[in-house]
Steps between C-alpha positions, in 0.01 A plus 500: 500500500425495873133451585519731802545835326478596135609858443687663209781650712861540403773351714587839648135558586488172692763629740326836530172330584675291764632817662158669493333191645745502786439868569120477507502160667240337277502129582317388189749678279794305632380141531653429161704728279351660186587345165516608137265392223689662215840456344653845476828683474523533876483127567826315569669319216437128480873443535495626862591213732431514871557230761286497813657325799295439814605365839331161455257340258323284761291784646176638360626850577796469264295304247261798485791735442623279216150499349494880504837509327384249243190710426709815452724314259203389293339843506814686393672250272793442737675167537478430873685214669355390835731348760538438870680287754325208666534657845504859622793406723714389203679826426780326309248353255359845435849637446549233236177597327608864478837393359321283243295801391818704466657230285199515268551878479137587566397866486369511855438293812206530738627362829324412825821461696521235772750715689539874540880475473614164362403584141655847495812387315316321222257792464793739465660276237177476303455876496864546396411291192212741429241248618229694682390361837161571654474367854167382637370427851838515676716812484868432448778712647659578164370707210233372262297651218175503696314337786145367530373382834286545806591732786543211739523715812151631425372155410633353824331783690171410327532148637569629852200733489267216404644248747498746791162641406335159487647402836380831645147427379519170689602688813860379479745785559805304616668173412769329299541516123699274266657617176535202268748616238638361175868578436731697729695795362288575192420871508141448387437278801706719735289804406174307514572370849638832623189683382286249686697524823523880507127541435405233754716660770368848421129425481468189715773517766349215700566257213858376497690306236657229714595255223640558152569187296653454154385199298729540196188533286382148580140430600567180703761693700252784557246244620748343742620835632147624560413175678801545727418862584135413569607224736753715686285815519145447625466879512547537124225721357622589151710378207633700207624298201702715262452306176271238353727204575520601866125565519422156358693337784345727762147430377558126505638517855211708633249269337663182631526647851145640487642840590347705217226650720739600778786636290480779244726417204575733211687384190669654198447448127259232379483145372221237499589380851494853642172582327346182643625593848356851461161358400499265799605774742829334591680803355321823583654714226758507222717788384501438124748643251468511122768273349330498160555876486862451609557274202308698240637840594846349548512400134356836390760691703780273379402550135483875543839508669656276233378744233648800679165635615413623846390215727349593838775465763257359756143367485292371793163341419421477872356213699135425575368373833266212419253361753159334499324830434668575167649174372212432260505838324600479131818706541623295796411174328731599212772573752449168681479290184745639243612305194812294569776324310817318603697657221755379251695658218 
């Protein structure tokens, strides 16, 4: 049983609590999902089999999602297989993983799709075989049985508000801004960057995004790209990194170039490198999601859907802005340091 929550709720109640928590916006209630302490008639049968497929297993973000899924499986007596490609850019590998799950005739798949469109066909085929599909993090452009993820437009706007606000406090109202981005064309990233740019232009019109680089989710590439932009743009005042891999490269570049005091950098998600950069002041803030919740609630929703019960069509646990003033609070520490696993059947 998960050590984070111990409550005697039924599976249906778990989903209801998630909805209420979203409505009232209670942070502490959504760090990790509730669990059950009792076997009861409402719990899923032990024969329920769910595969969880993430974008890549080499990132702490996806490892936290897998850990949440694993915990839900243990709490509810569900066999949960944990899988992921080795790179977020390897869409074909993820396609193969979904096809493998279909060949095993699992009851449901929880999928963090690497592409908004490229997996539509395999999702449609899975659902035609009565395999339920819950999508997580990235919305796909075909039908699924539910979605769990952050409103990335709002989350990107949070990053812009913090970056622009911190520059304003320094007396900087104009200058160049770099967006260091992970993978082009993924709707999650598109929305996250769009939200940032719209908010920045609206609230801080003197700050202009003059460079937007894609690193293919590779930290050394992010480092090199940030170095190049720093060298070519002495007027650079801000950097927005839209995921943890990108932020790791940005932080390393700013540190090596001794630019962390001059440039305000805001990252996304969290990993040990980002947390270290936040503590040192190299990164000024992080917009942190809740991948553990994605994984736990993903399995709960998938099990409900597989049993013909109502699963919430959309759940958004929100994102938390983490900076030096709140990073050591208990709730934020749980968010920054979730359990992780690399998965396996």
